[in-house]
SEKOL-864448 format. One record per residue (C-alpha): x, y, z; residue number from 1. Coordinates in Angstrom, 3 decimals. Layout:
<recs>
east X, north Y, up Z, k NUM $
...
</recs>
This chain:
<recs>
east -0.004, north 0.010, up 0.017, k 1 $
east 1.212, north 3.553, up -0.790, k 2 $
east 0.487, north 6.836, up 0.830, k 3 $
east 2.157, north 10.048, up -0.271, k 4 $
east 4.846, north 8.172, up -1.941, k 5 $
east 5.548, north 5.993, up 1.105, k 6 $
east 5.089, north 2.158, up 0.571, k 7 $
east 3.733, north -0.044, up 3.351, k 8 $
east 4.217, north -3.752, up 2.634, k 9 $
east 3.606, north -5.370, up 6.057, k 10 $
east 0.207, north -4.289, up 7.264, k 11 $
east -0.903, north -6.302, up 10.301, k 12 $
east -4.141, north -7.896, up 9.231, k 13 $
east -5.513, north -8.133, up 12.726, k 14 $
east -5.483, north -4.344, up 13.230, k 15 $
east -8.823, north -2.505, up 12.743, k 16 $
east -9.686, north 1.126, up 12.666, k 17 $
east -13.117, north 2.733, up 13.120, k 18 $
east -13.691, north 6.160, up 11.561, k 19 $
east -16.508, north 8.684, up 11.656, k 20 $
east -17.000, north 12.176, up 10.410, k 21 $
east -18.036, north 14.647, up 13.039, k 22 $
east -21.747, north 15.098, up 13.630, k 23 $
east -23.618, north 17.666, up 11.598, k 24 $
east -22.337, north 21.136, up 12.358, k 25 $
east -23.902, north 24.564, up 12.044, k 26 $
east -21.698, north 25.259, up 9.030, k 27 $
east -22.953, north 22.016, up 7.431, k 28 $
east -26.568, north 23.259, up 7.846, k 29 $
east -25.701, north 26.740, up 6.290, k 30 $
east -23.560, north 25.187, up 3.550, k 31 $
east -20.391, north 27.011, up 4.692, k 32 $
east -17.004, north 25.309, up 4.424, k 33 $
east -14.113, north 25.327, up 6.947, k 34 $
east -14.481, north 27.261, up 10.144, k 35 $
east -14.714, north 25.969, up 13.737, k 36 $
east -18.455, north 25.687, up 14.131, k 37 $
east -20.355, north 23.953, up 16.913, k 38 $
east -22.564, north 20.924, up 16.288, k 39 $
east -26.150, north 21.420, up 15.196, k 40 $
east -28.936, north 19.897, up 17.295, k 41 $
east -28.869, north 16.789, up 15.125, k 42 $
east -25.102, north 16.657, up 15.315, k 43 $
east -25.299, north 16.697, up 19.106, k 44 $
east -27.877, north 13.897, up 18.887, k 45 $
east -25.279, north 11.856, up 16.847, k 46 $
east -22.657, north 12.474, up 19.508, k 47 $
east -25.126, north 11.029, up 22.065, k 48 $
east -25.744, north 8.027, up 19.782, k 49 $
east -22.093, north 7.355, up 18.865, k 50 $
east -21.220, north 5.324, up 22.024, k 51 $
east -23.907, north 2.777, up 21.140, k 52 $
east -22.636, north 2.533, up 17.620, k 53 $
east -19.026, north 2.017, up 18.888, k 54 $
east -20.273, north -0.792, up 21.242, k 55 $
east -21.967, north -2.534, up 18.262, k 56 $
east -18.814, north -2.227, up 16.295, k 57 $
east -16.181, north -3.248, up 18.859, k 58 $
east -18.058, north -4.877, up 21.712, k 59 $
east -18.396, north -3.990, up 25.338, k 60 $
east -14.959, north -5.043, up 26.690, k 61 $
east -12.614, north -3.719, up 24.015, k 62 $
east -10.682, north -0.524, up 24.848, k 63 $
east -10.215, north 2.110, up 22.228, k 64 $
east -8.151, north 5.265, up 21.844, k 65 $
east -10.156, north 8.081, up 20.249, k 66 $
east -8.269, north 10.436, up 17.940, k 67 $
east -9.972, north 13.741, up 17.081, k 68 $
east -8.852, north 16.937, up 15.365, k 69 $
east -8.436, north 20.131, up 17.352, k 70 $
east -11.639, north 21.605, up 16.038, k 71 $
east -14.737, north 21.915, up 18.220, k 72 $
east -17.095, north 19.777, up 16.055, k 73 $
east -14.880, north 16.644, up 16.320, k 74 $
east -14.264, north 17.117, up 20.050, k 75 $
east -17.942, north 17.671, up 20.703, k 76 $
east -18.838, north 14.541, up 18.662, k 77 $
east -16.524, north 12.435, up 20.834, k 78 $
east -17.465, north 13.914, up 24.171, k 79 $
east -19.740, north 11.071, up 25.347, k 80 $
east -17.060, north 8.438, up 24.603, k 81 $
east -15.369, north 7.240, up 27.762, k 82 $
east -12.136, north 6.149, up 26.182, k 83 $
east -8.781, north 7.881, up 26.186, k 84 $
east -8.775, north 10.816, up 23.684, k 85 $
east -6.015, north 12.374, up 21.771, k 86 $
east -6.250, north 15.606, up 19.632, k 87 $
east -4.195, north 15.749, up 16.449, k 88 $
east -3.625, north 18.977, up 14.523, k 89 $
east -2.905, north 16.755, up 11.491, k 90 $
east -6.515, north 15.581, up 11.597, k 91 $
east -7.923, north 19.190, up 11.117, k 92 $
east -10.032, north 19.796, up 8.070, k 93 $
east -8.451, north 20.918, up 4.776, k 94 $
east -7.623, north 24.595, up 5.075, k 95 $
east -9.767, north 26.534, up 2.693, k 96 $
east -7.762, north 29.735, up 3.026, k 97 $
east -9.597, north 32.925, up 1.762, k 98 $
east -12.675, north 30.783, up 1.153, k 99 $
east -13.070, north 29.835, up 4.800, k 100 $
east -16.593, north 30.443, up 5.926, k 101 $
east -18.038, north 30.801, up 2.403, k 102 $
east -20.605, north 28.594, up 0.680, k 103 $
east -19.614, north 26.985, up -2.644, k 104 $
east -22.106, north 29.260, up -4.372, k 105 $
east -20.346, north 32.330, up -2.853, k 106 $
east -16.935, north 30.868, up -3.886, k 107 $
east -18.260, north 30.408, up -7.433, k 108 $
east -19.377, north 34.061, up -7.476, k 109 $
east -16.393, north 35.643, up -5.858, k 110 $
east -13.622, north 33.395, up -7.251, k 111 $
east -15.111, north 31.919, up -10.504, k 112 $
east -11.691, north 31.014, up -12.021, k 113 $
east -10.601, north 29.281, up -8.832, k 114 $
east -13.924, north 27.409, up -8.608, k 115 $
east -13.428, north 26.063, up -12.164, k 116 $
east -9.789, north 25.179, up -11.491, k 117 $
east -10.718, north 23.219, up -8.395, k 118 $
east -13.372, north 21.266, up -10.285, k 119 $
east -10.953, north 20.563, up -13.040, k 120 $
east -8.173, north 19.187, up -10.727, k 121 $
east -9.579, north 18.969, up -7.121, k 122 $
east -6.697, north 16.894, up -5.829, k 123 $
east -3.932, north 19.401, up -6.767, k 124 $
east -5.876, north 22.608, up -6.525, k 125 $
east -4.682, north 24.609, up -3.521, k 126 $
east -6.912, north 27.330, up -2.019, k 127 $
east -5.406, north 30.768, up -1.843, k 128 $
east -3.811, north 30.852, up 1.524, k 129 $
east -4.883, north 27.314, up 2.244, k 130 $
east -4.334, north 23.706, up 1.218, k 131 $
east -4.874, north 21.171, up -1.506, k 132 $
east -5.803, north 17.470, up -1.089, k 133 $
east -2.248, north 16.694, up -2.004, k 134 $
east -1.058, north 18.872, up 0.959, k 135 $
east -3.461, north 17.018, up 3.249, k 136 $
east -2.134, north 13.685, up 2.173, k 137 $
east 1.455, north 14.813, up 3.049, k 138 $
east 0.500, north 16.048, up 6.521, k 139 $
east -1.390, north 12.781, up 7.188, k 140 $
east 1.811, north 10.765, up 6.817, k 141 $
east 2.469, north 10.727, up 10.650, k 142 $
east -1.217, north 9.619, up 11.211, k 143 $
east -0.782, north 6.684, up 8.776, k 144 $
east 2.519, north 5.691, up 10.250, k 145 $
east 1.027, north 5.778, up 13.755, k 146 $
east -1.982, north 3.750, up 12.577, k 147 $
east 0.454, north 1.053, up 11.315, k 148 $
east 1.741, north 0.652, up 14.886, k 149 $
east -1.397, north 1.342, up 16.910, k 150 $
east -4.336, north -0.931, up 17.736, k 151 $
east -8.061, north -0.264, up 18.287, k 152 $
east -8.222, north 3.365, up 17.136, k 153 $
east -11.347, north 5.307, up 16.582, k 154 $
east -10.870, north 8.454, up 14.437, k 155 $
east -13.423, north 11.238, up 14.560, k 156 $
east -12.445, north 13.897, up 11.985, k 157 $
east -13.523, north 15.716, up 8.819, k 158 $
east -14.713, north 14.870, up 5.279, k 159 $
east -11.497, north 15.654, up 3.370, k 160 $
east -9.407, north 13.791, up 6.000, k 161 $
east -11.616, north 10.730, up 6.033, k 162 $
east -11.607, north 10.640, up 2.203, k 163 $
east -7.768, north 10.339, up 2.227, k 164 $
east -7.633, north 7.824, up 5.076, k 165 $
east -10.378, north 5.690, up 3.437, k 166 $
east -8.612, north 5.763, up 0.125, k 167 $
east -5.474, north 4.518, up 1.785, k 168 $
east -7.126, north 1.636, up 3.485, k 169 $
east -9.111, north 0.609, up 0.401, k 170 $
east -6.024, north 1.030, up -1.873, k 171 $
east -7.794, north 3.507, up -4.026, k 172 $
east -5.612, north 6.219, up -5.803, k 173 $
east -5.538, north 9.378, up -3.728, k 174 $
east -6.371, north 11.356, up -6.865, k 175 $
east -9.840, north 9.932, up -6.673, k 176 $
east -10.361, north 10.709, up -2.952, k 177 $
east -11.694, north 14.264, up -3.401, k 178 $
east -14.856, north 13.043, up -5.143, k 179 $
east -15.708, north 10.244, up -2.631, k 180 $
east -18.871, north 10.641, up -0.605, k 181 $
east -18.402, north 10.265, up 3.099, k 182 $
east -21.852, north 10.512, up 4.826, k 183 $
east -22.551, north 12.164, up 8.133, k 184 $
east -23.769, north 10.221, up 11.102, k 185 $
east -22.142, north 6.974, up 10.039, k 186 $
east -19.555, north 4.858, up 11.814, k 187 $
east -17.222, north 2.994, up 9.395, k 188 $
east -15.215, north -0.049, up 10.498, k 189 $
east -12.165, north -0.846, up 8.496, k 190 $
east -10.429, north -4.204, up 8.939, k 191 $
east -7.389, north -5.098, up 6.829, k 192 $
east -7.356, north -8.684, up 5.648, k 193 $
east -4.913, north -10.616, up 3.527, k 194 $
east -7.078, north -10.056, up 0.411, k 195 $
east -7.834, north -6.329, up 1.108, k 196 $
east -9.776, north -4.148, up 3.543, k 197 $
east -13.148, north -5.305, up 4.886, k 198 $
east -15.564, north -2.478, up 5.480, k 199 $
east -18.722, north -2.316, up 7.632, k 200 $
east -20.917, north 0.787, up 8.054, k 201 $
east -23.256, north 1.431, up 10.944, k 202 $
east -25.699, north 4.338, up 10.322, k 203 $
east -27.414, north 6.194, up 13.044, k 204 $
east -31.088, north 6.969, up 12.632, k 205 $
east -30.490, north 10.658, up 12.728, k 206 $
east -30.941, north 12.681, up 9.505, k 207 $
east -28.347, north 15.180, up 8.342, k 208 $
east -27.550, north 17.383, up 5.352, k 209 $
east -25.447, north 15.832, up 2.611, k 210 $
east -22.076, north 17.574, up 2.307, k 211 $
east -21.233, north 15.815, up -0.885, k 212 $
east -20.805, north 18.020, up -3.989, k 213 $
east -20.584, north 16.381, up -7.346, k 214 $
east -18.262, north 17.760, up -10.027, k 215 $
east -19.820, north 20.783, up -11.748, k 216 $
east -22.495, north 21.416, up -9.126, k 217 $
east -23.030, north 24.480, up -7.004, k 218 $
east -23.245, north 22.294, up -3.862, k 219 $
east -26.571, north 23.209, up -2.378, k 220 $
east -26.661, north 20.877, up 0.639, k 221 $
east -29.567, north 18.446, up 0.788, k 222 $
east -30.916, north 16.051, up 3.415, k 223 $
east -29.388, north 12.581, up 3.362, k 224 $
east -31.770, north 9.680, up 2.965, k 225 $
east -32.733, north 8.678, up 6.524, k 226 $
east -31.705, north 5.080, up 7.283, k 227 $
east -35.006, north 4.486, up 9.050, k 228 $
east -35.572, north 3.421, up 12.639, k 229 $
east -32.555, north 2.106, up 14.390, k 230 $
east -28.985, north 1.635, up 13.067, k 231 $
east -28.376, north -0.313, up 9.950, k 232 $
east -25.111, north -2.134, up 9.088, k 233 $
east -23.768, north -2.261, up 5.591, k 234 $
east -21.064, north -4.818, up 4.873, k 235 $
east -18.541, north -4.159, up 1.983, k 236 $
east -15.231, north -5.481, up 0.842, k 237 $
east -12.574, north -3.841, up -1.298, k 238 $
east -12.985, north -5.015, up -4.866, k 239 $
east -15.894, north -4.800, up -7.341, k 240 $
east -18.354, north -3.477, up -4.714, k 241 $
east -16.186, north -0.459, up -3.969, k 242 $
east -15.530, north 0.274, up -7.645, k 243 $
east -19.313, north -0.010, up -8.348, k 244 $
east -19.966, north 2.532, up -5.590, k 245 $
east -17.414, north 4.928, up -7.146, k 246 $
east -19.155, north 4.654, up -10.561, k 247 $
east -22.562, north 5.537, up -8.919, k 248 $
east -21.087, north 8.772, up -7.598, k 249 $
</recs>
């Protein structure tokens, strides 16, 4: 497996990692990017529900270490978890520079050329005064190296960060990571096996906006489909199923 030019050839197949995006934030609701917003009411409900999802994923007796970013929305999402917690600056969301706090529609209006350039090459495009996805991959190197040594980690972080981590585990080229959809209010369990990475998703029954923006759209946030009453688990394995999901997006 490769990450930012680094090759990992001896992944321990018994090691698993659980990941979740933070709960819905006030910026998610308003469609703004970046910032350090608090959770919305529904995001706070997900934070309350998260310990139950974690118990379903790892069991009652397994100890975890919870990694969050340094931003409020991830810390608030993890606040009801009773495990040891570590804050990582490297897990902070992609820095959107001068576009921080703007909606995508506002970015398209104020910086039309930049908006088009980012759509054309989202992986390499760097926000003015901010970062690109390529920059994020580089700063995540210490996280990936630590994950190779650590056991039983739960990561609560942000959309761009989870895209890069997910692509690494699923052995998907990082250039494709910016267009992956990472739903809110979902716990994803990633378990490396000899044949690839096994994935399971546990969805909370708490609606949220969709933060996914397809290429060429103006990114008006919409409600995600509610998974119904009670959590639902979705099993997936790296291979044709993952590629089919990518085609659907």
